C-alpha positions in Angstrom: 20.5 5.8 -19.2 20.6 8.1 -22.1 22.5 11.4 -21.9 19.3 13.3 -22.5 17.7 11.5 -19.5 20.6 12.4 -17.3 20.4 16.0 -18.4 16.6 16.1 -17.6 17.3 14.8 -14.1 20.0 17.4 -13.6 17.6 20.2 -14.8 14.9 18.9 -12.4 17.5 18.9 -9.5 18.3 22.5 -10.3 14.6 23.5 -10.3 14.1 21.7 -6.9 17.1 23.6 -5.4 15.6 26.9 -6.7 12.2 26.0 -5.2 13.8 25.1 -1.8 15.3 28.6 -1.7 11.9 30.2 -2.4 10.2 32.0 0.5 6.9 30.7 -0.7 8.1 27.1 -0.3 9.2 27.7 3.3 5.5 28.4 4.1 4.5 24.9 3.1 6.1 22.2 5.3 4.6 19.3 3.3 6.0 20.8 0.1 9.4 21.1 1.7 9.3 17.5 2.8 8.2 16.3 -0.7 10.9 18.3 -2.5 13.6 17.2 -0.1 12.6 13.6 -0.6 12.6 14.0 -4.4 16.0 15.7 -4.3 17.5 12.9 -2.2 16.2 10.4 -4.7 17.5 12.3 -7.8 20.9 12.8 -6.1 21.2 9.0 -5.5 20.4 8.3 -9.2 22.8 10.9 -10.5 25.6 9.7 -8.2 25.1 6.2 -9.3 25.1 7.1 -13.0 28.3 9.0 -12.4 29.9 6.0 -10.7 28.7 3.8 -13.7 30.4 6.2 -16.2 33.7 6.1 -14.2 33.5 2.3 -13.9 32.8 1.9 -17.7 35.8 4.1 -18.4 38.1 2.1 -16.1 36.9 -1.1 -17.8 37.7 0.2 -21.3 41.2 1.3 -20.1 41.8 -2.2 -18.7 40.7 -3.9 -22.0 43.1 -1.7 -23.9 45.9 -2.8 -21.5 45.2 -6.5 -22.5 46.8 -5.7 -25.8 49.9 -4.0 -24.2 53.3 -5.3 -25.1 54.1 -5.5 -21.4 52.8 -9.0 -20.6 53.0 -8.5 -16.9 50.8 -5.3 -17.1 48.4 -7.2 -19.4 48.1 -10.0 -16.9 47.3 -7.6 -14.1 44.6 -6.0 -16.3 43.1 -9.5 -17.0 43.0 -10.2 -13.3 41.2 -6.9 -12.5 38.6 -7.0 -15.3 36.3 -9.6 -13.7 36.2 -7.5 -10.5 35.4 -4.3 -12.4 32.7 -6.1 -14.5 31.1 -7.4 -11.3 31.1 -3.9 -9.8 29.5 -2.5 -13.0 26.8 -5.2 -12.9 26.0 -4.3 -9.3 25.9 -0.6 -10.1 23.5 -1.1 -13.0 21.2 -3.2 -10.8 21.3 -0.5 -8.2 20.4 2.1 -10.8 17.4 0.1 -12.0 16.2 -0.2 -8.4 16.6 3.6 -7.9 14.6 4.2 -11.1 11.6 2.3 -9.9 9.0 5.0 -9.3 8.2 5.2 -5.5 4.6 4.8 -4.5 3.7 8.3 -3.1 1.4 6.6 -0.5 4.0 4.3 1.0 4.7 6.5 4.0 1.1 7.2 4.7 -1.1 5.8 7.5 -4.1 3.8 6.3 -7.8 3.4 6.8 -9.0 -0.2 6.3 -12.6 -1.1 5.5 -13.6 -4.8 5.9 -17.0 -5.9 4.8 -18.5 -9.4 5.0 -19.6 -10.8 1.7 -21.3 -14.1 0.7 -21.8 -16.5 3.5 -24.1 -14.7 5.9 -23.1 -15.1 9.6 -20.1 -17.2 8.7 -18.8 -14.4 6.5 -19.3 -11.9 9.3 -17.3 -14.2 11.7 -14.5 -14.4 9.1 -14.5 -10.6 8.7 -13.8 -10.5 12.4 -10.9 -13.0 12.0 -9.4 -10.8 9.3 -9.8 -7.7 11.5 -8.0 -9.5 14.3 -5.3 -10.6 11.9 -4.5 -7.0 11.0 -4.7 -5.7 14.6 -2.3 -8.5 15.5 0.1 -7.6 12.7 -0.1 -3.9 13.8 0.8 -4.9 17.3 3.8 -6.8 16.1 5.0 -3.7 14.2 4.3 -1.2 17.0 1.6 0.5 15.0 -1.4 2.2 16.7 -5.0 1.5 15.7 -8.3 3.4 15.9 -11.8 2.1 15.1 -13.9 4.5 13.2 -17.1 2.5 12.8 -18.4 -1.1 13.1 -21.5 -3.1 12.6 -21.6 -6.3 14.5 -23.4 -9.6 13.8 -25.4 -11.6 16.3 -22.5 -14.2 16.9 -19.8 -11.6 17.4 -18.6 -11.1 13.8 -18.5 -8.0 11.8 -20.9 -7.1 9.0 -18.4 -4.3 8.4 -15.7 -2.5 10.3 -13.6 0.6 9.4 -10.4 1.4 11.3 -7.1 3.2 11.0 -3.6 1.8 11.4 -0.8 4.4 12.0 2.9 4.0 12.1 6.1 3.9 10.0 5.5 2.6 6.5 2.1 1.2 7.2 0.7 1.7 3.6 3.8 0.2 2.0 2.9 -3.2 3.6 -0.8 -3.2 4.1 -1.6 -2.1 0.5 -1.2 -5.7 -0.6 -4.2 -6.7 1.5 -6.8 -4.9 -0.7 -9.1 -7.4 -2.4 -11.4 -10.3 -1.7 -10.4 -12.8 1.0 -12.0 -16.2 0.9 -12.4 -18.8 3.7 -13.1 -22.5 3.5 -14.1 -24.1 6.8 -16.9 -25.9 8.7 -19.1 -23.3 10.3 -20.0 -23.6 14.0 -23.7 -23.8 13.0 -23.1 -26.7 10.5 -24.3 -30.0 11.9 -23.4 -32.2 8.9 -19.7 -31.3 8.9 -19.9 -29.8 5.4 -17.3 -27.3 4.4 -18.6 -23.8 3.5 -17.0 -21.1 1.4 -17.4 -17.5 2.6 -15.7 -14.2 1.8 -15.1 -10.7 2.9 -13.7 -7.6 1.0 -10.9 -5.5 2.2 -10.3 -1.9 1.0 -7.0 -0.1 1.9 -7.2 3.6 1.7 -4.2 5.9 2.2 -5.2 8.4 5.0 -5.5 11.9 3.6 -4.4 15.1 5.3 -6.9 18.0 5.3 -4.8 20.2 3.0 -4.8 17.4 0.3 -8.5 17.1 -0.2 -10.7 20.2 -0.2 -14.3 19.5 0.7 -17.0 22.1 0.3 -19.4 21.9 3.2 -22.3 22.7 0.9 -21.5 19.4 -0.9 -22.3 17.5 2.3 -25.5 16.1 3.6 -25.1 15.2 7.3 -27.7 13.0 9.0 -27.7 12.1 12.7 -29.4 9.1 14.3 -29.2 6.7 17.2 -26.5 4.1 17.0 -27.5 0.4 17.3 -25.8 -2.8 18.2 -26.1 -6.4 16.8 -29.5 -7.3 15.5 -30.7 -3.7 15.7 -30.4 -3.5 19.5 -30.2 0.1 20.6 -26.9 1.0 22.4 -27.4 4.8 22.6 -30.4 6.9 23.7 -29.1 10.1 21.9 -28.6 10.9 18.2 -24.9 10.5 18.3 -24.4 8.4 15.2 -23.4 10.4 12.0 -23.9 9.7 8.3 -22.2 11.9 5.8 -23.1 11.9 2.1 -20.8 13.6 -0.3 -23.4 14.7 -2.9 -21.1 15.2 -6.0 -19.7 11.7 -5.8 -22.4 9.8 -3.9 -19.9 8.5 -1.3 -21.6 7.7 2.0 -19.7 7.4 5.3 -21.2 6.4 8.7 -19.7 6.4 12.1 -21.4 5.5 15.4 -18.7 4.0 17.7 -18.2 7.2 19.8 -20.9 8.5 22.2 -20.1 12.0 21.1 -21.7 13.2 17.9 -18.8 15.6 17.3 -16.2 12.8 17.6 -18.2 10.6 15.2 -18.4 13.4 12.7 -14.6 14.0 12.9 -13.9 10.3 12.3 -16.5 10.1 9.4 -14.8 13.1 7.8 -11.4 11.4 8.0 -12.8 8.4 6.2 -14.6 10.5 3.6 -11.4 12.5 2.9 -9.4 9.3 2.5 -12.0 7.8 0.1 -11.9 11.0 -2.0 -8.1 11.0 -2.1 -8.1 7.4 -3.2 -10.8 8.2 -5.9 -8.7 11.2 -7.1 -5.5 9.1 -7.3 -7.3 6.3 -9.2 -8.7 8.7 -11.7 -5.2 10.2 -12.2 -3.7 6.8 -12.8 -6.4 5.9 -15.4 -5.8 9.2 -17.3 -2.0 8.6 -17.3 -1.8 4.9 -18.4 -3.5 1.6 -18.7 -6.1 0.5 -16.2 -4.4 -0.3 -13.0 -5.6 -2.3 -10.0 -8.3 -0.6 -8.0 -8.3 -0.6 -4.2 -9.9 -4.1 -4.0 -8.2 -6.0 -6.8 -7.9 -5.7 -10.5 -11.0 -3.5 -10.9 -13.3 -6.5 -10.4 -14.4 -6.5 -6.8 -15.2 -10.2 -7.0 -11.6 -11.1 -7.8 -10.2 -13.1 -4.8 -6.6 -12.5 -3.8 -6.3 -15.1 -1.0 -7.9 -18.2 0.3 -7.8 -19.5 4.0 -8.4 -23.2 4.0 -9.0 -24.3 7.6 -9.3 -28.2 7.0 -5.8 -28.2 5.5 -4.4 -25.4 7.6 -3.3 -23.7 4.4 -3.3 -20.1 3.2 -2.9 -19.5 -0.6 -2.2 -16.1 -2.1 -3.4 -16.4 -5.7 -1.5 -13.4 -7.1 1.9 -15.0 -6.6 0.8 -18.7 -6.3 2.1 -18.9 -2.8 0.8 -21.6 -0.4 1.8 -21.8 3.2 0.7 -24.3 5.8 0.7 -21.8 8.7 -2.8 -20.6 8.8 -3.0 -20.2 12.6 0.2 -18.1 12.6 -1.0 -15.9 9.8 -4.4 -15.2 11.3 -2.5 -14.4 14.5 -0.8 -11.6 12.8 2.3 -13.2 11.3 1.7 -11.6 7.9 5.3 -10.9 6.9 5.6 -14.4 5.4 3.1 -13.4 2.8 3.8 -9.7 2.5 7.6 -10.1 1.9 7.1 -12.3 -1.2 4.5 -9.9 -2.4 6.9 -7.0 -2.1 9.6 -9.0 -3.9 7.2 -9.8 -6.7 6.2 -6.2 -7.1 9.8 -5.1 -7.2 10.6 -7.7 -9.9 7.7 -6.5 -12.0 8.7 -2.9 -11.7 12.4 -3.7 -12.3 11.4 -5.5 -15.5 9.4 -2.5 -16.6 12.3 -0.2 -15.9 14.8 -2.5 -17.7 12.7 -2.5 -20.8 12.7 1.3 -20.8 16.5 1.7 -20.5 
């Protein structure tokens, strides 16, 4: 790192310490948490740069000793240099990892929206498979789940389902699931044994807190209606279902899973708030830099990220060209065998970007 960069970090650390001592900051618990986390990160970076400077200085001293008239001392220096060089390499790699900008959403809970795509009833059945895959993964990780809304199909699939997953580091792992998921298999209704291709889309939204997204009630249009089951079958005799339209953005959220209109409204507002937060964050990213991936892919909602091939028992993640012959386990919730390589690929990419900027 350049001296000017280190000085900038030191100045930022000083400002954070001043803010943490401010009475105004003590009134905002989320700000305290944010500043404390940033301070810890900056301290690790500065401690590592200090250790690198000391290690470089030691290495230079040893190289000088190589030319010393005392042959025994020069030999000792020659033996120690490889160890110090290895230590320096390790510290430099550690610094690069620390300089990777953290995703501010990584510690958030998530709201997941799954919608069946092309393929009719088969796509709805596949959407249900994907939903069960995530709930199975959540169970393995000790996360809790809550369904916000769902629209079933006649054969037990999902035309769409919206639900929350909550727990430690949920977003940091589930964020890789956003995109189009494609399935290749013989549908139950297929009599000729022909393989069909269907798809569903998955959106992963970081769950927003009320203080992060301000919503003017005058900007909302709220409609209530009777909820219905698969095929339009009525499942409620009261107007408990809620549809909320955010007029400025045109975002529409519906919730009908609860029998209470109030509970449906609360859940719908949570989804709307998270969608608005995601929209706000995407707009900020676009203003700062090049076009980044949207919540369901590279900005093109039709871009597939993964294919589930039932005849071959294979799952292929197209982003990292990874193919695994463990389809049953993956659909059962054993997602780490895909998510771990995705995390490694993302870190390598970010590490490369950081290295080019040093």
